[in-house]
Phi, psi and omega in degrees: 000131178288149167282167186287327176300312178297322178299320180292319179298322178299321178293321177300315182288327183284316187225064186297329184263002179287144177293129185253315184210143177229133176216099185062238181278348181279127178225120182234135169279173178297323178293330180276329182284322185305314178300324179291321176297318179299318179298318181292323175305309180295322179296317178296322179292324176299329180281354175101003178286137183235167177307130180093350175284157175261134171246117181273136175235141178231074193227156168276179183280076176255166180298330178295321179295318178294321179294317177299320180301312180291321180300320179295328179293321177292318188277349185077014177275141183271104179288132187230087187273143177242157171304131180294349176270002185304140176276166185300322181292328178289322176293318177303314181301314182293319179300314181290316184295316182272352189050051184297139181270343178195164178225138178249132183219175177223183186304318186291337179249012186294314185301311182291322182293317181290336179278345178283174183297154187282120166221162178307134185239142178237131182244145177280344190251113181301335181288344179271108187271158174100353179234169174291132178276139176304327182300331180289345177281350189267014176299141184305142182213159177299154179306130184292140174249144182299130179245009178236152177253179183297335182270357179283158176287141181256309190212152171230110175268153175254134174294166187293332178069039182286336181242352178201178180299148182303145181251135175284136178243091180280140182225138184277161177307316185294324178289321179294318181289321177298321179293320180295314179296319177296324179296320176298312184292316185287338177258005177053043177289140176251171180304136174077020175298166182223123184239153174279111184273070183248335176294128194297148181282005167264004184239145184303326181293320179293316179299317182295321179296319179299310183290322181296319179297320179295326182295334184245013182066034181264178185249136176254110184264104185294134165231105188307317175213153189290124172225121190298312182299318179292322178300318180294321177296319181294320178302313183289314187286323184267354182063044182300133187260336181218149175237136176227100191223168169277154184306324183302318181291324174299315179303315183291322176302309188295329185260009177280141182303333183278349185300314185300330181264006182260136176279107180249020185294338179292335183283110182251347184228126176247139174222144177222156179199181175090337180191162177286153177251133181292157179302321182296317181290323175304312181299313184292322179292321178298318178292323185283320185259332186046058187287157174286334182214136180225103190254129169262116180250123179246121181197203182200174175294326185288314178228110193304306183251126163266294182223163179221138169237113185275359176223067188304320182292341184294321179227081184307135180095341182283136173264003174082217186233169187306141178291177185302330186250026191213156166240141182233142174226159170242125180244150179302141183302129178082008180215183175247012180282127179302137178280154178282160175309137180069007174264126182285141177199196178266140180274129178234149184234145182290126181287343181281355180299151186298335182267001191284151167277178182242359181145161183284158181286108175055039179227072179300332178294319179289322176299317183296328180284321191253338185249111183219127174054039176083008180236145174264120179273112191286335188082000177265149174256152178182186178205157170266132175279182185292343176273350183093010177271142181273137172241125179266124186255352178148201176256150176307320182284345181270347182303131180262120176257109183236118181059031180087355179261140175274128181235127176269126179299327187297318179301317182288323178297318179295321177298310183291331181297339181278352175286131186299339181272352186267119175271314178216151180214142173220139183241133178220166174263130178250144183302141177215134186297323183276313189266355188085297171217148174244151180283123180238133179251123177260121191241129166257121187263148171255351178206160181302141176199144181254166176301317182298322179292321179290323178293321177298323178298315180297319178297314182296331179281354178085018178292128182303148185304318183290345178267343182294137179301138176263346177224142173239131177236124181266124186239159177290324178199156179271126185291136180222161176282170179304336178253020170090005179287135179294129182256079183298327182305321181297319180294317180297329180272000181080016182267078180205165181258116181297153177291151175293146179296134176285139179280000000 
């Protein structure tokens, strides 16, 4: 298995004049990008970073962030990216946990980074004084040669930490490259594809897009942070051929006033991950883009691919079957016994898969919980239907037990999403003295609708009585994380903005 540095050089030699990266007015081919990556490798080494060290980054999707990612692959440095919105205590935790030797930041993350503990700091913005400027790393240097092997660590992502402190997920070069090649194959990418590089490079989806484009001599079009109007302009101007986004971003693209007047015909392949997509959004995207391929990718930071469905609209809700590098099982909740077809249980993935991680960074407690008998316990619930396709129904912790019955929020959300007045929906269980929990639907509307109308819709759709929401709450928006994950906890805790009263 090649290391990633060698893999990048192969792309430079194969397609030197192909467009590699775009960031505003900056446009670099592979032959033009390689010298800048080489310069950054030498610059990091001048600062004292060595093979096996961690470099923390707190950056948006700029060309410098992508360049640092590749430079670390050459130098054997473990790039450790954080959300650019991270607070100082979160940066402190990552610095201490990873024993980071330096941190790279920009203006938007300057306040939090400077308030964190002191380590050597590198800034992208020359106007920020007192730290090393990224520009000083760009002094001419000989072409970089790979100093890491396939067994070296490549990247360490941090999990979201919604229920505990964030966990480091270290991944080796071989696992990262296997994931990138599988991503190319499973999305049927061809030579010279062009993708919108908006999924953040601190998230597995963003990293995968970056590596996959390099593998095929494709172009990574940077969008530092998601802006719908700008994204539509980039699609039209750059002739973007594929999109790989979370469902929330697709929703926002589709419902922006400029969408109808934008030429999106260059986009032939759609892919989504990070959350389930409602039946309504699947239907609307299919009609709007008429893509040649519409992929539902189900995976995680720990093991990039669990399953793939390359024709998501054909069987809405299906996550498909195991990816090229994986085996998947569903086991009965609380046991290791395989569940029967159509029986809901916990989804587990084989740790021996080529894309798999090997355990969390210095977290034996987390390993003991999630890694058992050669399998990674995802914490997700789901079932195999009679055809052998996987359906993901939610999180083990999200399951609503009402009156002794198990209710999956995803099924109800998909049902309600098909009502024409529903823009977004999230379902959670709220405490109830009699039932333990009752099913509550939080609805963001695009048109007027009453509780009675929504309940009638659920009845007409054949939703079982015990699954029908007993409470409806109309909200201004459904709370989500920066990468589009639904934050049910906030709704359960009452942390949301109510919808304005209809006149």
